[in-house]
C-alpha positions as CSV (number, residue, x, y, z in Angstrom):
1,M,34.9,-19.7,-9.6
2,S,33.6,-19.7,-6.0
3,A,30.0,-20.3,-5.2
4,R,29.7,-16.8,-3.6
5,R,31.0,-15.1,-6.7
6,R,28.7,-17.2,-8.9
7,R,25.7,-16.1,-6.8
8,V,26.7,-12.5,-7.1
9,L,27.1,-12.7,-10.9
10,L,23.8,-14.5,-11.2
11,W,22.0,-11.8,-9.1
12,V,23.5,-9.1,-11.3
13,A,22.5,-10.9,-14.5
14,T,19.0,-11.4,-13.2
15,H,18.4,-7.9,-11.9
16,A,20.5,-5.9,-14.4
17,F,17.5,-4.2,-16.1
18,A,16.0,-3.3,-12.7
19,V,19.4,-1.9,-11.5
20,A,19.8,0.1,-14.6
21,L,16.3,1.6,-14.2
22,A,17.0,2.4,-10.5
23,L,20.2,4.2,-11.4
24,M,18.4,6.1,-14.1
25,F,15.8,7.4,-11.6
26,L,18.3,8.0,-8.8
27,A,20.8,9.9,-10.9
28,P,18.8,13.2,-11.0
29,V,18.2,13.0,-7.2
30,A,21.9,12.5,-6.6
31,F,22.8,15.4,-8.9
32,M,20.3,17.6,-7.0
33,A,21.7,16.6,-3.6
34,L,25.3,17.2,-4.7
35,T,24.5,20.5,-6.3
36,A,22.7,21.6,-3.2
37,L,25.9,21.2,-1.2
38,M,28.1,23.3,-3.6
39,T,29.1,26.9,-3.3
40,D,27.5,29.6,-5.6
41,E,30.6,29.6,-7.9
42,Q,31.0,25.8,-8.2
43,A,27.3,25.3,-8.9
44,L,27.7,27.2,-12.2
45,T,30.6,24.9,-13.3
46,S,30.5,21.4,-14.8
47,D,31.7,19.9,-11.6
48,L,29.7,16.9,-10.3
49,W,31.2,16.6,-6.8
50,P,31.3,19.4,-4.2
51,R,34.8,20.7,-3.4
52,S,33.4,21.5,0.1
53,W,30.2,20.4,1.8
54,N,28.1,23.6,2.4
55,W,25.4,22.4,4.7
56,A,24.6,26.0,5.4
57,N,22.8,26.2,2.1
58,F,19.8,24.5,3.6
59,A,19.7,27.1,6.5
60,E,20.0,29.9,3.9
61,V,16.9,28.6,2.1
62,F,14.9,29.1,5.3
63,D,16.4,32.6,5.8
64,R,15.6,33.7,2.3
65,S,12.1,32.3,2.0
66,L,8.9,31.6,4.0
67,L,9.5,27.8,3.6
68,L,7.9,26.9,6.9
69,R,4.8,29.0,6.2
70,W,4.5,27.4,2.7
71,A,4.9,24.0,4.2
72,G,2.1,24.8,6.7
73,N,-0.2,25.9,3.9
74,T,0.6,22.8,1.9
75,L,0.1,20.5,4.8
76,L,-3.3,22.1,5.6
77,Y,-4.3,21.8,1.9
78,A,-3.1,18.2,1.6
79,A,-4.4,17.0,5.0
80,L,-7.9,18.5,4.7
81,G,-8.1,17.7,1.0
82,T,-7.3,14.0,1.7
83,L,-9.7,13.8,4.6
84,F,-12.6,15.4,2.7
85,T,-11.9,13.3,-0.4
86,V,-11.9,10.0,1.5
87,V,-15.0,10.8,3.6
88,S,-17.0,12.0,0.6
89,S,-15.8,9.4,-1.9
90,V,-16.3,6.2,0.1
91,P,-20.1,6.4,0.4
92,V,-20.5,7.1,-3.3
93,A,-18.2,4.3,-4.3
94,Y,-20.1,1.9,-1.9
95,A,-23.4,2.9,-3.4
96,L,-22.2,2.3,-7.0
97,A,-20.7,-1.0,-6.0
98,R,-23.5,-2.4,-3.8
99,F,-26.8,-0.7,-4.4
100,R,-29.2,-1.7,-7.2
101,F,-31.0,1.4,-8.5
102,R,-32.2,2.8,-11.8
103,G,-29.5,4.8,-13.5
104,R,-26.5,3.2,-11.7
105,R,-24.6,2.5,-14.9
106,A,-25.3,6.1,-16.1
107,A,-24.0,7.5,-12.8
108,F,-20.9,5.4,-13.1
109,L,-20.3,6.6,-16.7
110,V,-20.7,10.2,-15.4
111,V,-17.9,9.5,-12.8
112,V,-15.7,8.0,-15.6
113,A,-16.4,11.0,-17.9
114,A,-15.5,13.4,-15.0
115,M,-12.1,11.8,-14.8
116,M,-11.5,12.8,-18.4
117,L,-12.6,16.4,-18.0
118,P,-9.5,18.8,-17.9
119,P,-9.8,21.2,-15.0
120,Q,-9.0,24.1,-17.3
121,V,-12.3,23.7,-19.1
122,V,-14.4,24.8,-16.1
123,A,-11.7,27.0,-14.5
124,V,-13.3,30.4,-15.5
125,P,-16.9,29.8,-14.3
126,I,-15.8,28.1,-11.1
127,Y,-13.4,31.0,-10.4
128,L,-16.2,33.5,-10.8
129,V,-18.3,31.6,-8.3
130,W,-15.6,31.6,-5.7
131,A,-14.8,35.3,-6.4
132,R,-18.4,36.3,-5.8
133,L,-18.3,34.3,-2.5
134,G,-15.2,36.3,-1.5
135,L,-13.0,33.2,-1.0
136,T,-10.3,33.8,-3.6
137,D,-6.8,34.7,-2.5
138,S,-6.9,31.6,-0.3
139,L,-6.8,27.8,-0.5
140,W,-10.4,27.2,0.4
141,P,-11.7,27.1,-3.2
142,L,-9.4,24.1,-3.6
143,I,-10.3,22.4,-0.3
144,L,-14.0,22.8,0.0
145,P,-14.9,21.1,-3.4
146,M,-13.3,17.9,-2.1
147,L,-16.3,17.5,0.2
148,L,-18.2,16.6,-3.0
149,G,-15.9,13.7,-3.8
150,D,-13.3,13.0,-6.4
151,A,-14.0,11.1,-9.6
152,F,-10.8,9.1,-9.7
153,S,-11.1,8.2,-6.0
154,I,-14.6,7.1,-6.4
155,F,-13.6,5.0,-9.4
156,L,-10.7,3.4,-7.6
157,L,-12.7,2.6,-4.5
158,R,-15.6,1.2,-6.5
159,Q,-13.3,-1.1,-8.4
160,F,-12.1,-2.5,-5.1
161,L,-15.5,-2.7,-3.4
162,V,-17.0,-4.9,-6.1
163,T,-14.3,-7.5,-5.3
164,I,-15.6,-8.0,-1.7
165,P,-18.1,-10.9,-1.6
166,R,-21.7,-10.0,-1.0
167,D,-21.9,-12.7,1.7
168,Y,-20.3,-10.4,4.2
169,T,-22.7,-7.5,3.6
170,D,-25.7,-9.9,3.4
171,A,-24.8,-11.4,6.7
172,A,-24.5,-8.0,8.3
173,K,-27.9,-7.0,7.1
174,V,-29.4,-10.3,8.4
175,D,-27.9,-9.4,11.8
176,G,-29.8,-6.1,11.6
177,C,-27.1,-3.7,10.5
178,S,-28.1,-0.6,8.6
179,D,-26.3,0.3,5.3
180,L,-24.2,2.9,7.1
181,R,-23.2,0.5,9.9
182,T,-22.4,-2.2,7.3
183,L,-20.2,0.3,5.5
184,V,-18.3,1.4,8.6
185,R,-18.1,-1.9,10.5
186,V,-17.8,-4.5,7.7
187,V,-16.7,-3.0,4.4
188,L,-14.2,-0.3,5.5
189,P,-12.0,-2.7,7.5
190,M,-11.8,-4.9,4.4
191,A,-11.1,-2.0,2.1
192,R,-8.3,-0.4,4.1
193,P,-5.7,-1.0,1.3
194,A,-7.8,0.8,-1.3
195,V,-8.7,3.6,1.1
196,A,-5.0,4.0,1.9
197,A,-4.1,4.1,-1.8
198,V,-6.7,6.8,-2.4
199,A,-5.5,8.8,0.5
200,L,-1.9,8.7,-0.7
201,F,-2.9,9.5,-4.2
202,Q,-4.8,12.6,-3.0
203,F,-2.1,13.7,-0.6
204,F,0.5,13.5,-3.3
205,Y,-1.7,15.4,-5.7
206,C,-2.4,18.2,-3.2
207,W,1.3,18.4,-2.1
208,N,2.4,18.7,-5.8
209,D,-0.5,20.8,-7.1
210,Y,0.7,23.9,-8.9
211,Y,-2.2,25.0,-11.1
212,G,-4.8,25.3,-8.3
213,P,-2.7,27.4,-5.9
214,L,-1.5,29.5,-8.9
215,L,-5.1,30.3,-9.7
216,Y,-6.5,30.9,-6.2
217,A,-3.7,31.6,-3.7
218,G,-2.9,35.1,-5.0
219,V,0.4,36.9,-4.9
220,Q,1.0,37.3,-1.2
221,Q,4.0,35.2,-0.1
222,D,2.3,33.9,3.1
223,H,-0.5,32.4,1.1
224,L,1.6,30.3,-1.2
225,T,2.1,26.5,-1.2
226,L,5.4,24.7,-1.6
227,S,5.1,24.1,-5.3
228,L,4.2,27.7,-6.0
229,G,6.7,29.1,-3.5
230,L,9.4,27.0,-5.0
231,A,8.8,28.5,-8.4
232,T,8.9,32.0,-6.9
233,F,12.1,31.1,-5.0
234,K,13.7,29.9,-8.3
235,A,12.7,33.1,-10.0
236,F,14.4,35.2,-7.4
237,H,17.5,33.0,-7.2
238,S,17.8,31.9,-10.9
239,V,21.6,31.8,-10.9
240,Q,22.1,30.3,-7.5
241,W,21.5,26.7,-8.4
242,N,22.8,25.4,-5.1
243,L,20.1,27.2,-3.2
244,T,17.5,26.2,-5.8
245,M,18.5,22.6,-5.5
246,A,18.5,22.7,-1.7
247,A,15.0,24.2,-1.7
248,T,13.8,21.5,-4.2
249,L,15.3,18.8,-2.0
250,L,13.6,20.1,1.1
251,V,10.2,20.2,-0.7
252,T,10.5,16.7,-2.2
253,A,12.0,14.9,0.8
254,P,8.7,14.6,2.9
255,V,6.7,13.0,0.1
256,I,9.6,10.6,-0.7
257,V,9.8,9.6,3.0
258,L,6.0,9.2,3.2
259,F,5.9,7.0,0.1
260,F,8.6,4.6,1.4
261,L,6.9,4.4,4.8
262,A,3.5,3.6,3.1
263,Q,4.9,1.7,0.1
264,R,3.6,-1.7,1.1
265,V,0.0,-0.6,1.7
266,F,0.1,1.7,-1.4
267,I,1.1,-1.0,-3.8
268,E,-1.3,-3.5,-2.2
269,G,-4.2,-1.2,-2.7
270,V,-3.4,-0.3,-6.3
271,T,-2.9,-4.0,-7.1
272,L,-6.1,-5.2,-5.5
273,T,-8.2,-2.6,-7.2
274,G,-7.4,-4.1,-10.6
275,V,-8.5,-7.7,-9.7
276,K,-12.1,-7.3,-10.8
277,G,-14.0,-4.5,-12.4
């Protein structure tokens, strides 16, 4: 047996479980992509490979839906929601990690308890508040609350910030830096992996959110997000699986690309937040 063949067999034996898991996760994506390229008739059969490559299915999705408008609504929701969450959660996490004050542990327990509270529990009273303010039938009831922070983001950032040695912040205070300047100039540059992880988590949550837009976006087509619009598109084209799969592929492709582009910093941030708690 040649040395090259031995190395190949050794690699397969070493990574067999990982390869099997990768194939298991990639199989649905491959099935979705192949179905998206079939004709209407073939999509209803048991065929797994397209007889002809119908790239026009993707153009037809745009013709039969307001996909670009839904994408714009979703991008607005995800971008503002991510920005507001990061800006409002970082100071709270910094205070819980660095400041010594009465009730700090109780405040941290409140944050942890808020993570466990299902949003459906408070949906009715919160909806009534936004209805009286006249902001329903829009995405603002989902975006504006993120100015008050997010429990999971605060928890994740706090877990990272406690791992930063106090020597850095103490040295900054000796040099005359205020707490705000210490946070912006010293702590945030060191916490970039955690901030990036929080931003990605929040962006993916907003992009995939279905319950919130279903509750507040209303029934007008031009107010829908991609997740809600995709469900509507599927309802109108329930037997045209090729178009449904093409629309699903168009909706999921941006977040898949974003994850692979930011995979390194995302994994680094998630890993480092678990070093110390």
